[in-house]
Biotite code that builds the C-alpha atoms (Angstrom):
import biotite.structure as struc

atoms = struc.array([
    struc.Atom([-5.330, 11.694, 9.942], chain_id="A", res_id=1, res_name="MET", atom_name="CA", element="C"),
    struc.Atom([-1.791, 10.387, 10.162], chain_id="A", res_id=2, res_name="GLU", atom_name="CA", element="C"),
    struc.Atom([-0.814, 7.449, 7.998], chain_id="A", res_id=3, res_name="ASP", atom_name="CA", element="C"),
    struc.Atom([-1.207, 4.103, 9.745], chain_id="A", res_id=4, res_name="VAL", atom_name="CA", element="C"),
    struc.Atom([0.772, 1.208, 8.289], chain_id="A", res_id=5, res_name="LEU", atom_name="CA", element="C"),
    struc.Atom([0.236, -2.533, 8.244], chain_id="A", res_id=6, res_name="THR", atom_name="CA", element="C"),
    struc.Atom([3.201, -4.818, 8.929], chain_id="A", res_id=7, res_name="VAL", atom_name="CA", element="C"),
    struc.Atom([3.377, -5.644, 5.223], chain_id="A", res_id=8, res_name="PHE", atom_name="CA", element="C"),
    struc.Atom([3.419, -1.972, 4.166], chain_id="A", res_id=9, res_name="LYS", atom_name="CA", element="C"),
    struc.Atom([6.020, -1.134, 6.845], chain_id="A", res_id=10, res_name="ALA", atom_name="CA", element="C"),
    struc.Atom([8.221, -3.974, 5.571], chain_id="A", res_id=11, res_name="SER", atom_name="CA", element="C"),
    struc.Atom([8.029, -2.554, 2.043], chain_id="A", res_id=12, res_name="GLN", atom_name="CA", element="C"),
    struc.Atom([8.788, 0.939, 3.367], chain_id="A", res_id=13, res_name="TYR", atom_name="CA", element="C"),
    struc.Atom([11.906, -0.312, 5.180], chain_id="A", res_id=14, res_name="CYS", atom_name="CA", element="C"),
    struc.Atom([12.818, -2.887, 2.513], chain_id="A", res_id=15, res_name="ASN", atom_name="CA", element="C"),
    struc.Atom([12.881, -5.730, 5.064], chain_id="A", res_id=16, res_name="VAL", atom_name="CA", element="C"),
    struc.Atom([10.709, -8.807, 5.634], chain_id="A", res_id=17, res_name="SER", atom_name="CA", element="C"),
    struc.Atom([7.387, -8.580, 7.533], chain_id="A", res_id=18, res_name="PRO", atom_name="CA", element="C"),
    struc.Atom([8.892, -10.906, 10.167], chain_id="A", res_id=19, res_name="LYS", atom_name="CA", element="C"),
    struc.Atom([11.668, -8.370, 10.782], chain_id="A", res_id=20, res_name="THR", atom_name="CA", element="C"),
    struc.Atom([9.066, -5.649, 11.416], chain_id="A", res_id=21, res_name="ILE", atom_name="CA", element="C"),
    struc.Atom([7.232, -7.956, 13.848], chain_id="A", res_id=22, res_name="ILE", atom_name="CA", element="C"),
    struc.Atom([10.509, -8.705, 15.647], chain_id="A", res_id=23, res_name="ASN", atom_name="CA", element="C"),
    struc.Atom([11.272, -4.964, 15.943], chain_id="A", res_id=24, res_name="TRP", atom_name="CA", element="C"),
    struc.Atom([7.787, -4.320, 17.339], chain_id="A", res_id=25, res_name="ILE", atom_name="CA", element="C"),
    struc.Atom([8.005, -7.188, 19.838], chain_id="A", res_id=26, res_name="GLU", atom_name="CA", element="C"),
    struc.Atom([11.450, -5.988, 20.942], chain_id="A", res_id=27, res_name="SER", atom_name="CA", element="C"),
    struc.Atom([9.995, -2.534, 21.623], chain_id="A", res_id=28, res_name="GLY", atom_name="CA", element="C"),
    struc.Atom([11.951, -0.697, 18.908], chain_id="A", res_id=29, res_name="TYR", atom_name="CA", element="C"),
    struc.Atom([8.844, 0.476, 17.039], chain_id="A", res_id=30, res_name="ILE", atom_name="CA", element="C"),
    struc.Atom([5.710, 1.751, 18.764], chain_id="A", res_id=31, res_name="LYS", atom_name="CA", element="C"),
    struc.Atom([2.721, -0.237, 17.517], chain_id="A", res_id=32, res_name="ALA", atom_name="CA", element="C"),
    struc.Atom([-0.697, -1.367, 18.596], chain_id="A", res_id=33, res_name="TYR", atom_name="CA", element="C"),
    struc.Atom([-2.923, -4.324, 17.825], chain_id="A", res_id=34, res_name="LYS", atom_name="CA", element="C"),
    struc.Atom([-6.376, -4.121, 16.323], chain_id="A", res_id=35, res_name="THR", atom_name="CA", element="C"),
    struc.Atom([-9.244, -6.030, 17.917], chain_id="A", res_id=36, res_name="VAL", atom_name="CA", element="C"),
    struc.Atom([-8.460, -8.823, 15.450], chain_id="A", res_id=37, res_name="GLY", atom_name="CA", element="C"),
    struc.Atom([-4.820, -8.968, 16.583], chain_id="A", res_id=38, res_name="GLY", atom_name="CA", element="C"),
    struc.Atom([-3.256, -7.164, 13.591], chain_id="A", res_id=39, res_name="HIS", atom_name="CA", element="C"),
    struc.Atom([-0.302, -4.899, 14.283], chain_id="A", res_id=40, res_name="ARG", atom_name="CA", element="C"),
    struc.Atom([-0.497, -1.271, 13.152], chain_id="A", res_id=41, res_name="ARG", atom_name="CA", element="C"),
    struc.Atom([1.966, 1.589, 13.496], chain_id="A", res_id=42, res_name="MET", atom_name="CA", element="C"),
    struc.Atom([2.055, 5.276, 12.705], chain_id="A", res_id=43, res_name="LYS", atom_name="CA", element="C"),
    struc.Atom([4.265, 6.193, 9.766], chain_id="A", res_id=44, res_name="ARG", atom_name="CA", element="C"),
    struc.Atom([5.943, 8.863, 11.945], chain_id="A", res_id=45, res_name="SER", atom_name="CA", element="C"),
    struc.Atom([6.900, 6.230, 14.571], chain_id="A", res_id=46, res_name="ASP", atom_name="CA", element="C"),
    struc.Atom([8.347, 3.959, 11.899], chain_id="A", res_id=47, res_name="LEU", atom_name="CA", element="C"),
    struc.Atom([10.283, 6.843, 10.320], chain_id="A", res_id=48, res_name="GLU", atom_name="CA", element="C"),
    struc.Atom([11.658, 7.912, 13.729], chain_id="A", res_id=49, res_name="ALA", atom_name="CA", element="C"),
    struc.Atom([12.934, 4.360, 14.268], chain_id="A", res_id=50, res_name="PHE", atom_name="CA", element="C"),
    struc.Atom([14.397, 4.276, 10.754], chain_id="A", res_id=51, res_name="MET", atom_name="CA", element="C"),
    struc.Atom([16.277, 7.550, 11.362], chain_id="A", res_id=52, res_name="LYS", atom_name="CA", element="C"),
    struc.Atom([17.770, 6.365, 14.680], chain_id="A", res_id=53, res_name="THR", atom_name="CA", element="C"),
    struc.Atom([18.911, 3.124, 13.036], chain_id="A", res_id=54, res_name="GLN", atom_name="CA", element="C"),
    struc.Atom([20.304, 4.800, 9.916], chain_id="A", res_id=55, res_name="GLY", atom_name="CA", element="C"),
    struc.Atom([17.774, 3.105, 7.620], chain_id="A", res_id=56, res_name="ILE", atom_name="CA", element="C"),
    struc.Atom([17.284, 5.381, 4.606], chain_id="A", res_id=57, res_name="PRO", atom_name="CA", element="C"),
    struc.Atom([13.806, 6.798, 4.126], chain_id="A", res_id=58, res_name="LEU", atom_name="CA", element="C"),
    struc.Atom([12.304, 6.328, 0.682], chain_id="A", res_id=59, res_name="PRO", atom_name="CA", element="C"),
    struc.Atom([12.770, 9.534, -1.338], chain_id="A", res_id=60, res_name="ASP", atom_name="CA", element="C"),
    struc.Atom([9.252, 9.429, -2.688], chain_id="A", res_id=61, res_name="GLN", atom_name="CA", element="C"),
    struc.Atom([6.301, 7.865, -1.057], chain_id="A", res_id=62, res_name="LYS", atom_name="CA", element="C"),
    struc.Atom([4.594, 5.612, -3.574], chain_id="A", res_id=63, res_name="PRO", atom_name="CA", element="C"),
    struc.Atom([1.195, 6.665, -4.848], chain_id="A", res_id=64, res_name="ALA", atom_name="CA", element="C"),
    struc.Atom([-1.638, 4.937, -3.052], chain_id="A", res_id=65, res_name="ASP", atom_name="CA", element="C"),
    struc.Atom([-2.547, 2.219, -5.495], chain_id="A", res_id=66, res_name="THR", atom_name="CA", element="C"),
    struc.Atom([-3.970, -0.181, -2.936], chain_id="A", res_id=67, res_name="LYS", atom_name="CA", element="C"),
    struc.Atom([-7.117, -1.966, -3.997], chain_id="A", res_id=68, res_name="LYS", atom_name="CA", element="C"),
    struc.Atom([-9.950, -1.294, -1.555], chain_id="A", res_id=69, res_name="ARG", atom_name="CA", element="C"),
    struc.Atom([-12.228, -4.127, -0.432], chain_id="A", res_id=70, res_name="ILE", atom_name="CA", element="C"),
    struc.Atom([-15.428, -3.949, 1.608], chain_id="A", res_id=71, res_name="LEU", atom_name="CA", element="C"),
    struc.Atom([-16.556, -7.129, 3.426], chain_id="A", res_id=72, res_name="VAL", atom_name="CA", element="C"),
    struc.Atom([-20.279, -7.112, 4.291], chain_id="A", res_id=73, res_name="VAL", atom_name="CA", element="C"),
    struc.Atom([-21.536, -9.820, 6.643], chain_id="A", res_id=74, res_name="ASP", atom_name="CA", element="C"),
    struc.Atom([-23.433, -9.816, 9.932], chain_id="A", res_id=75, res_name="ASP", atom_name="CA", element="C"),
    struc.Atom([-21.286, -12.665, 11.328], chain_id="A", res_id=76, res_name="ASP", atom_name="CA", element="C"),
    struc.Atom([-18.249, -11.072, 13.030], chain_id="A", res_id=77, res_name="PRO", atom_name="CA", element="C"),
    struc.Atom([-16.224, -14.311, 12.924], chain_id="A", res_id=78, res_name="ILE", atom_name="CA", element="C"),
    struc.Atom([-16.623, -14.611, 9.159], chain_id="A", res_id=79, res_name="ILE", atom_name="CA", element="C"),
    struc.Atom([-15.812, -10.918, 8.696], chain_id="A", res_id=80, res_name="VAL", atom_name="CA", element="C"),
    struc.Atom([-12.656, -11.139, 10.831], chain_id="A", res_id=81, res_name="GLU", atom_name="CA", element="C"),
    struc.Atom([-11.472, -14.288, 9.048], chain_id="A", res_id=82, res_name="THR", atom_name="CA", element="C"),
    struc.Atom([-11.914, -12.766, 5.590], chain_id="A", res_id=83, res_name="ILE", atom_name="CA", element="C"),
    struc.Atom([-10.482, -9.366, 6.564], chain_id="A", res_id=84, res_name="VAL", atom_name="CA", element="C"),
    struc.Atom([-7.410, -10.935, 8.189], chain_id="A", res_id=85, res_name="GLN", atom_name="CA", element="C"),
    struc.Atom([-6.802, -13.223, 5.226], chain_id="A", res_id=86, res_name="SER", atom_name="CA", element="C"),
    struc.Atom([-7.013, -10.364, 2.721], chain_id="A", res_id=87, res_name="LEU", atom_name="CA", element="C"),
    struc.Atom([-4.902, -7.976, 4.822], chain_id="A", res_id=88, res_name="GLU", atom_name="CA", element="C"),
    struc.Atom([-2.137, -10.572, 4.922], chain_id="A", res_id=89, res_name="GLU", atom_name="CA", element="C"),
    struc.Atom([-2.345, -11.206, 1.170], chain_id="A", res_id=90, res_name="ASP", atom_name="CA", element="C"),
    struc.Atom([0.596, -10.413, -1.083], chain_id="A", res_id=91, res_name="GLU", atom_name="CA", element="C"),
    struc.Atom([-1.357, -7.592, -2.763], chain_id="A", res_id=92, res_name="PHE", atom_name="CA", element="C"),
    struc.Atom([-1.674, -5.595, 0.493], chain_id="A", res_id=93, res_name="ASP", atom_name="CA", element="C"),
    struc.Atom([-5.329, -4.696, 0.113], chain_id="A", res_id=94, res_name="TYR", atom_name="CA", element="C"),
    struc.Atom([-7.012, -1.995, 2.163], chain_id="A", res_id=95, res_name="GLU", atom_name="CA", element="C"),
    struc.Atom([-9.909, -3.859, 3.780], chain_id="A", res_id=96, res_name="VAL", atom_name="CA", element="C"),
    struc.Atom([-12.832, -2.604, 5.853], chain_id="A", res_id=97, res_name="ILE", atom_name="CA", element="C"),
    struc.Atom([-16.070, -4.248, 6.906], chain_id="A", res_id=98, res_name="SER", atom_name="CA", element="C"),
    struc.Atom([-19.751, -3.506, 7.395], chain_id="A", res_id=99, res_name="ALA", atom_name="CA", element="C"),
    struc.Atom([-22.163, -5.509, 9.539], chain_id="A", res_id=100, res_name="ALA", atom_name="CA", element="C"),
    struc.Atom([-25.400, -4.600, 7.765], chain_id="A", res_id=101, res_name="ASP", atom_name="CA", element="C"),
    struc.Atom([-26.857, -3.200, 4.575], chain_id="A", res_id=102, res_name="GLY", atom_name="CA", element="C"),
    struc.Atom([-27.161, 0.370, 5.865], chain_id="A", res_id=103, res_name="PHE", atom_name="CA", element="C"),
    struc.Atom([-23.504, 0.504, 6.892], chain_id="A", res_id=104, res_name="GLU", atom_name="CA", element="C"),
    struc.Atom([-22.548, -1.144, 3.590], chain_id="A", res_id=105, res_name="ALA", atom_name="CA", element="C"),
    struc.Atom([-24.307, 1.645, 1.701], chain_id="A", res_id=106, res_name="GLY", atom_name="CA", element="C"),
    struc.Atom([-22.409, 4.303, 3.646], chain_id="A", res_id=107, res_name="LEU", atom_name="CA", element="C"),
    struc.Atom([-19.088, 2.536, 3.151], chain_id="A", res_id=108, res_name="GLN", atom_name="CA", element="C"),
    struc.Atom([-19.640, 2.087, -0.596], chain_id="A", res_id=109, res_name="VAL", atom_name="CA", element="C"),
    struc.Atom([-20.130, 5.834, -1.002], chain_id="A", res_id=110, res_name="SER", atom_name="CA", element="C"),
    struc.Atom([-17.349, 6.968, 1.382], chain_id="A", res_id=111, res_name="HIS", atom_name="CA", element="C"),
    struc.Atom([-14.710, 4.229, 0.981], chain_id="A", res_id=112, res_name="PHE", atom_name="CA", element="C"),
    struc.Atom([-15.285, 3.653, -2.769], chain_id="A", res_id=113, res_name="SER", atom_name="CA", element="C"),
    struc.Atom([-14.254, -0.005, -2.747], chain_id="A", res_id=114, res_name="PRO", atom_name="CA", element="C"),
    struc.Atom([-12.934, -1.675, -5.871], chain_id="A", res_id=115, res_name="ASN", atom_name="CA", element="C"),
    struc.Atom([-14.592, -4.892, -4.718], chain_id="A", res_id=116, res_name="LEU", atom_name="CA", element="C"),
    struc.Atom([-17.367, -5.875, -2.294], chain_id="A", res_id=117, res_name="VAL", atom_name="CA", element="C"),
    struc.Atom([-17.627, -9.305, -0.654], chain_id="A", res_id=118, res_name="ILE", atom_name="CA", element="C"),
    struc.Atom([-21.281, -9.594, 0.266], chain_id="A", res_id=119, res_name="LEU", atom_name="CA", element="C"),
    struc.Atom([-23.427, -11.970, 2.323], chain_id="A", res_id=120, res_name="ASP", atom_name="CA", element="C"),
    struc.Atom([-26.857, -12.100, 0.653], chain_id="A", res_id=121, res_name="ILE", atom_name="CA", element="C"),
    struc.Atom([-28.813, -12.863, 3.837], chain_id="A", res_id=122, res_name="MET", atom_name="CA", element="C"),
    struc.Atom([-28.624, -9.977, 6.298], chain_id="A", res_id=123, res_name="MET", atom_name="CA", element="C"),
    struc.Atom([-31.296, -8.899, 8.786], chain_id="A", res_id=124, res_name="PRO", atom_name="CA", element="C"),
    struc.Atom([-32.009, -5.428, 7.400], chain_id="A", res_id=125, res_name="ASP", atom_name="CA", element="C"),
    struc.Atom([-31.532, -5.745, 3.652], chain_id="A", res_id=126, res_name="ILE", atom_name="CA", element="C"),
    struc.Atom([-31.167, -8.433, 1.033], chain_id="A", res_id=127, res_name="LYS", atom_name="CA", element="C"),
    struc.Atom([-27.878, -8.831, -0.774], chain_id="A", res_id=128, res_name="GLY", atom_name="CA", element="C"),
    struc.Atom([-29.437, -8.582, -4.213], chain_id="A", res_id=129, res_name="TYR", atom_name="CA", element="C"),
    struc.Atom([-30.743, -5.090, -3.310], chain_id="A", res_id=130, res_name="GLU", atom_name="CA", element="C"),
    struc.Atom([-27.201, -4.021, -2.367], chain_id="A", res_id=131, res_name="VAL", atom_name="CA", element="C"),
    struc.Atom([-25.899, -5.446, -5.672], chain_id="A", res_id=132, res_name="CYS", atom_name="CA", element="C"),
    struc.Atom([-28.544, -3.609, -7.652], chain_id="A", res_id=133, res_name="LYS", atom_name="CA", element="C"),
    struc.Atom([-27.871, -0.280, -5.902], chain_id="A", res_id=134, res_name="LYS", atom_name="CA", element="C"),
    struc.Atom([-24.123, -0.575, -6.501], chain_id="A", res_id=135, res_name="ILE", atom_name="CA", element="C"),
    struc.Atom([-24.479, -1.501, -10.172], chain_id="A", res_id=136, res_name="LYS", atom_name="CA", element="C"),
    struc.Atom([-27.249, 1.067, -10.902], chain_id="A", res_id=137, res_name="ASP", atom_name="CA", element="C"),
    struc.Atom([-25.154, 3.980, -9.594], chain_id="A", res_id=138, res_name="ASN", atom_name="CA", element="C"),
    struc.Atom([-22.843, 5.463, -12.277], chain_id="A", res_id=139, res_name="PRO", atom_name="CA", element="C"),
    struc.Atom([-20.203, 6.222, -9.587], chain_id="A", res_id=140, res_name="ASN", atom_name="CA", element="C"),
    struc.Atom([-20.021, 2.613, -8.362], chain_id="A", res_id=141, res_name="THR", atom_name="CA", element="C"),
    struc.Atom([-21.118, 0.476, -11.317], chain_id="A", res_id=142, res_name="ARG", atom_name="CA", element="C"),
    struc.Atom([-17.535, -0.712, -11.958], chain_id="A", res_id=143, res_name="ASP", atom_name="CA", element="C"),
    struc.Atom([-17.259, -2.088, -8.405], chain_id="A", res_id=144, res_name="THR", atom_name="CA", element="C"),
    struc.Atom([-16.799, -5.869, -8.494], chain_id="A", res_id=145, res_name="LYS", atom_name="CA", element="C"),
    struc.Atom([-19.102, -7.928, -6.275], chain_id="A", res_id=146, res_name="ILE", atom_name="CA", element="C"),
    struc.Atom([-18.511, -11.405, -4.835], chain_id="A", res_id=147, res_name="ILE", atom_name="CA", element="C"),
    struc.Atom([-21.571, -12.928, -3.183], chain_id="A", res_id=148, res_name="VAL", atom_name="CA", element="C"),
    struc.Atom([-21.245, -15.485, -0.385], chain_id="A", res_id=149, res_name="LEU", atom_name="CA", element="C"),
    struc.Atom([-24.150, -17.407, 1.103], chain_id="A", res_id=150, res_name="SER", atom_name="CA", element="C"),
    struc.Atom([-24.747, -20.523, 3.100], chain_id="A", res_id=151, res_name="ALA", atom_name="CA", element="C"),
    struc.Atom([-28.104, -20.791, 1.316], chain_id="A", res_id=152, res_name="TYR", atom_name="CA", element="C"),
    struc.Atom([-27.117, -20.294, -2.311], chain_id="A", res_id=153, res_name="LEU", atom_name="CA", element="C"),
    struc.Atom([-29.112, -22.369, -4.757], chain_id="A", res_id=154, res_name="ASP", atom_name="CA", element="C"),
    struc.Atom([-29.400, -22.047, -8.544], chain_id="A", res_id=155, res_name="ASP", atom_name="CA", element="C"),
    struc.Atom([-32.369, -19.673, -8.329], chain_id="A", res_id=156, res_name="GLU", atom_name="CA", element="C"),
    struc.Atom([-30.627, -17.288, -5.895], chain_id="A", res_id=157, res_name="LYS", atom_name="CA", element="C"),
    struc.Atom([-27.404, -17.568, -7.886], chain_id="A", res_id=158, res_name="PHE", atom_name="CA", element="C"),
    struc.Atom([-29.297, -16.487, -11.026], chain_id="A", res_id=159, res_name="LYS", atom_name="CA", element="C"),
    struc.Atom([-31.026, -13.607, -9.191], chain_id="A", res_id=160, res_name="LYS", atom_name="CA", element="C"),
    struc.Atom([-27.692, -12.327, -7.831], chain_id="A", res_id=161, res_name="MET", atom_name="CA", element="C"),
    struc.Atom([-26.105, -12.439, -11.302], chain_id="A", res_id=162, res_name="LYS", atom_name="CA", element="C"),
    struc.Atom([-29.099, -10.563, -12.762], chain_id="A", res_id=163, res_name="GLU", atom_name="CA", element="C"),
    struc.Atom([-28.613, -7.874, -10.116], chain_id="A", res_id=164, res_name="ASN", atom_name="CA", element="C"),
    struc.Atom([-24.919, -7.405, -10.849], chain_id="A", res_id=165, res_name="GLY", atom_name="CA", element="C"),
    struc.Atom([-22.925, -9.986, -8.870], chain_id="A", res_id=166, res_name="ALA", atom_name="CA", element="C"),
    struc.Atom([-19.654, -10.839, -10.625], chain_id="A", res_id=167, res_name="ASP", atom_name="CA", element="C"),
    struc.Atom([-19.201, -14.133, -8.758], chain_id="A", res_id=168, res_name="ALA", atom_name="CA", element="C"),
    struc.Atom([-21.339, -16.222, -6.380], chain_id="A", res_id=169, res_name="CYS", atom_name="CA", element="C"),
    struc.Atom([-20.107, -18.846, -3.937], chain_id="A", res_id=170, res_name="PHE", atom_name="CA", element="C"),
    struc.Atom([-21.565, -21.028, -1.209], chain_id="A", res_id=171, res_name="SER", atom_name="CA", element="C"),
    struc.Atom([-20.220, -20.800, 2.347], chain_id="A", res_id=172, res_name="LYS", atom_name="CA", element="C"),
    struc.Atom([-17.942, -22.030, 3.640], chain_id="A", res_id=173, res_name="PRO", atom_name="CA", element="C"),
    struc.Atom([-15.614, -21.012, 0.823], chain_id="A", res_id=174, res_name="LEU", atom_name="CA", element="C"),
    struc.Atom([-11.936, -21.926, 1.205], chain_id="A", res_id=175, res_name="PRO", atom_name="CA", element="C"),
    struc.Atom([-9.969, -18.721, 1.786], chain_id="A", res_id=176, res_name="LEU", atom_name="CA", element="C"),
    struc.Atom([-7.446, -19.591, -0.929], chain_id="A", res_id=177, res_name="THR", atom_name="CA", element="C"),
    struc.Atom([-10.271, -19.831, -3.472], chain_id="A", res_id=178, res_name="GLN", atom_name="CA", element="C"),
    struc.Atom([-11.728, -16.519, -2.279], chain_id="A", res_id=179, res_name="LEU", atom_name="CA", element="C"),
    struc.Atom([-8.334, -14.796, -2.466], chain_id="A", res_id=180, res_name="LYS", atom_name="CA", element="C"),
    struc.Atom([-7.777, -16.148, -5.989], chain_id="A", res_id=181, res_name="ASP", atom_name="CA", element="C"),
    struc.Atom([-11.185, -14.857, -7.105], chain_id="A", res_id=182, res_name="GLU", atom_name="CA", element="C"),
    struc.Atom([-10.540, -11.434, -5.530], chain_id="A", res_id=183, res_name="VAL", atom_name="CA", element="C"),
    struc.Atom([-7.196, -11.129, -7.338], chain_id="A", res_id=184, res_name="ALA", atom_name="CA", element="C"),
    struc.Atom([-8.774, -12.301, -10.618], chain_id="A", res_id=185, res_name="ARG", atom_name="CA", element="C"),
    struc.Atom([-11.645, -9.802, -10.449], chain_id="A", res_id=186, res_name="LEU", atom_name="CA", element="C"),
    struc.Atom([-9.236, -6.980, -9.616], chain_id="A", res_id=187, res_name="LEU", atom_name="CA", element="C"),
    struc.Atom([-7.033, -7.933, -12.596], chain_id="A", res_id=188, res_name="ASP", atom_name="CA", element="C"),
    struc.Atom([-4.072, -8.748, -10.361], chain_id="A", res_id=189, res_name="LEU", atom_name="CA", element="C"),
    struc.Atom([-3.723, -12.312, -11.703], chain_id="A", res_id=190, res_name="ARG", atom_name="CA", element="C"),
])
């Protein structure tokens, strides 16, 4: 599959600001599309074609993919979109995907290998503590950091989540700035 770039990654690639990339897209200079959530994406080949026509030098070496991968698991699409958008626009340029239920979360943990999971503990098909336990019991995923979010988090549930491997537990609604700070802290970026 061809590389698809976020606005932030394209701005780094061209050594310009993200706003400049957005302006180029809106002016029709770079082919791009919007995700369902309204985020702009472009193929690396389209960006490079534009760079060549404009005389913008291509980077000699493409940087190694050192992006931190985050999986957001929640059955509320509005919460998922809000968290995903906030993290995608973060200065650390995370690679973020989502899962709407426990089954999908299990598949994504094994295929996507996230560095961190943001997990709602109350989902229709599986309980969050079971997901935590499965992640932490597996030798391939035990180092994955887990942040638990719940509208119904009390001391007893908090304790149960910690016992099953959660690295941090928060009640909803959690301010996005606090969530982003905790994500960066757990990923050793701050």
